[in-house]
N, C-alpha and C positions, 0 to 999 in steps of 0.2 A: 504494500500500500504506500509506504514512504517513497519507494522508488518510482511508482506511478505518479505520485504527487510531485516529486522532483522533476520528472520528465514533463509533466503538465505545466509546471511553473516556468521551466526553460522555454517550452514552446510558446507560452503566453507572452513572455518577455520578448522573444524573437519576433513574434507576430506584431507586437506593439512597436518595436523598432522599425520593422518593415513598413508599417502603415504611416509612420511619421515622416518617412522619406518623401521628399518632393517628387511628384510624378506628373509630368505634363503629358497630355495625350495628343495624338495626331489630330483630333477634332478641334483642338485649340490653335492649330497652325495659323489660320488667317489673322489671329490676334497677336501673333508673335513677331511680326515684321513691322517696319515703320508704317504708320497710318498717315493719311493726308494731313491731319492736324498737327503732326510732328514737324512738318516743314512749312516754310513761309508760303503764303497764298500764291506766289509767283510760280510755284511748282505744279505740274500736272502729272498725275499717275498715268503712265502710258502702257503699263503691263503689270498684271497682278494675277496670281493664281498658283495652283500646284506646280511645282517644278516638273518639267517634262524633259524628254531626252535631249532637246535642243539646248537646255540650260546646263547640261553636264559640261564640266571643265576637264580637259585631259589631266591625268595625274592620279595621285593616290585617293582622290575623292570621286573618281569617275563612276564607280559602281554604285548604282542606286540602292543596292541591298547591303552595302558595306556596314559592318559593325552592328547589324541588327536594326538598321534604319527603318522607321515606321512611316516616314513621309517627309516631304519638304514643301516649303512655300516661298514665294518671292514677290517683291513689289519693286517696281522701277519708276523713277520720277525724273522729270527733266524740266528745264526752263530755258528761255531764250537768253542770250547774252552776247557780249562783245569781249574783246581782249581786255577791256577795262572792268569787266564785271567781277566783283569780289565773290569768293565762295564757290561752292560746287555748282556745276551746271547739270550733271547727271548723277543720280544716286541709285544704287542697287542695295536692297535689303533682303537677306535670306535667313531662313530658320529651318533647322532639321531636327526632328524628334527621333530619339533612340529608345531602345528597350530598357536601358539602364544608364546611370550616370557614368559607369565605367566605359560603356560603348561611346557615349558622348565625349569622354576624355580621349578615347582613341581617335575620334573624328577631329578633335582639336589638334592632336599631334599630327594628323594627316594634313590639316591646314598649314601647320608650321612647315612641313615638308614641301607642300605645294608652293607656299610663298618663297621658301628658300631656293627653289628651282625655277621660279618664273623668270621669263626673259627680262633682262635689264632691271631686275628687282633688287631691292636692298631691304633686309630685315631691319626694323627699327624698334626702339623700346616701346613695348606695348603699354597702353594705359591700364590702370587697375579697373578691371571689369569682371563681373561674375566670379566664377570659380577658376579663372585663369584666362589669359588672352595672349594673342600673337598679332603682330602688325607688320606691314611692309609699305614701301612706297616705290613707285615706278615713274619714270619720266619718258614720255614719247617725244623724241626730238622734233623740232619745228621752230617756227618763229611766229608766235611764241610756242614753247613746248606745252604739252598737256601733262599735268601732274595727276597721278592716281594715288590715293591712300586706301588701303584695305585693312580692316581690323576684324578679327574673329575672336570669339570668346565662348565660354560654356557657362550655362546656368542649369544645375541639376542634370537632367537627361536630354538637354537641348543644346545645340550649337547655333550661334547666330553670327551673322557677318554683315558688315556695311562696306561698300566700295563707293567712293566719291571721286569724281574727276572734275577738273577745272583748269584754267590757264595757270601755268607755272608762275609763282610769285603772287598769285591772286587767291589760291586755295591753300589753306593751312591745315596742319595736322589737328589743331584744336577744333576747327570746324567739323572735321570728320569724326573726331572723338565725341563732340556734342551730339551728333546723329546716332552714334553707337550707344551712347548713354540713354537716349530716348528709347531705342529699341530694347536695351537691357531692362529698362523699367517694365516694359510689357512682359518680357520673359520672366522676370522676378515675380511679378504679380500672378502670372499663371502658375508658377511653381509653389506659391505660398498657400 
């Protein structure tokens, strides 16, 4: 009887620990990306929905079934601008839900690998976001050049990313980080 009671208590404690773990579902994906209200009114959303095969990027995150992935969502925004326009001109926001936090951690590691091997990319110090983050910048040559900032992070069993581009010298890392923080708030709310 004591042995059975001990086993029952261990199972009860284990069940309680499991239920307190944050668990975001694939049904929540549309709420995990940047929403129109997160950006200035000058931006229009021109693409939004489930990630499809055309959204896949070559590299370690190409397989849509990687690490027990349950689904992904994206939202893309743009605004008109000239070479004098400060800030981003195009913004892409993505979220992927996984079966566990460990699987999402593996996906964040794959982001790091993808960023490290991207053409003309440079890993940069990542902002403090979620349960870990990675960031990179790229410069497409031209007069003026086009600057890209990509930031990826994890919250519980979800990875999120923001990529912003604008004219070099007019787009800052701080502007890209502000967008990532807005998306992180959506993810943290879903995980709580």
